[in-house]
N, C-alpha and C positions, 0 to 999 in steps of 0.2 A: 455502368457498373459502379457500385459504391466501393469505398475502400474496405469496408467490413467484409464484402464478398470475397476479396482476394485472400484475406486471412482465413475465412471459413473454407474456401475452396482448397487452399493449401493444406490445412489441417485435415480436411475430409479425405484427401488422397492418402494420407498416411494412416489415418484411423481406419478407413475402409479396408486398406490392405491388412492391417492387424486383425480386424474383425474377420475377414475372409480366411486368413491363416488359422485363426482360432476355430472357425467353423469347420475347416478341413480336419483339424485335430479332433474336435468333438465328434465329427462324423465317423472317423476311423476308430476312436476310442469307445464307441457305443456298444461294441460287442462284449467288452469286459467291464465297462464302467458306465455310469449314466451318460446318455448322449445318443447319438445315432442320426438317422436321416431327418427326423422331425426337428430336433433342436438345431442341427447343422443347417437345415433349410431356413429356420427362423432367423438364425444369425446372418446367413447370406442375404436374406430379404432385408434385414436391418441395415446391412452395409449398403445395399443398393438404394434403400430409402434415404439413407444419409446422403448419397450422391444426388438423389432427386431433390433434396432440400437445398443442397449447396449450388446445384446447377438447375437448369430447367429440364422439363420432360424431353424436349426435342434433342438437347445435347446428350443426355443419357441414352436416348433411343438410338442416336447416331453411333455412339461408342459401343452400345450393346444391342446390335440388330437382331434381337430374339423375339419371336412371337411366343409370349408366355402361355397362350392357350394351347399351342402345339406342345410346349414343355409339359403341361399338365397331362395331355394325352399320352405322351411318351412315358411319363412317370407311371401312369395307370397301367400301361402295357407292361412295364417292368414288374410292378407289384403284383398284378394279376397273373402275369406269366410265370412268376416263381411259384405261385400257388397251384396253377394248372399243371406245371411241370411235375408236381408231386403225383398227380394222377397217372402220368406216363410210367412211373416206376411202381405203381400200386402201393403207395404209402399214404398215410393220412394227409389231408390238406395242409399246406404250408410246412410240411416236414422238410427241413433243410439238410443238405449234405455238406460235408467238409472233408478236407484232406490236406496232406502235406506234400508240397511239390518243390522241386529245385528249379528256380527260374534264373535265367542269365541276369547278371548284375544284382539281383536281389538275394540270391542264395536260397536257403531253405525258408519256405513261406507257407503259411496256413491260408488256404482259400476256402471261403464259405459261400454258399448260395444265399445266405442271409444278407450279404453285401448287395446283391442284386435287388433284393426287396428294399433295403435301405436307400439305394439309389433311386428307386421308384418313389419312395416316400419323400425323399429330398426334392426331387423334381416336381412332385405334386405340390408340396408346401411352397416352394419358391414360385412356381408358376401361378398358383391360385392367389397367393398373397400379393404378388406384383400386378396381376391382372386387376384385382380389386382396387389397389392403390392407384394404378394408372387410370382406371375408369373414373374414380373420384377426382383425380387431379386434372383430367382433361376437361371436366365440366366447368372448371374455374377459369 
């Protein structure tokens, strides 16, 4: 390990955390402002790529034991499921429902089925991006 790696790895831990928190903010702000699942997914992928640059693939794979191909499949299931769910209620494809609910600890909350679609997009973007990057990185 070189001395520069220690500095890079220390800064990466802090910066990755900041990027992940911003990705979470962008994900939830996407209903009323620019953002959502796609941009949040790209930011999350960027944070994990930063970890891959600072550490090696095996170290990141040990700390994140996720099969990104399964993540893509689950994301597609969420995204397609929200569209198919609209057929069950005899409304046009991808028609979203919303309502106000009072939840414990959170109080009065707006819940939308669009969040389920955004979760699907988020998972597909993170899964496909990191599958591609890991495939390229394993070849070296």
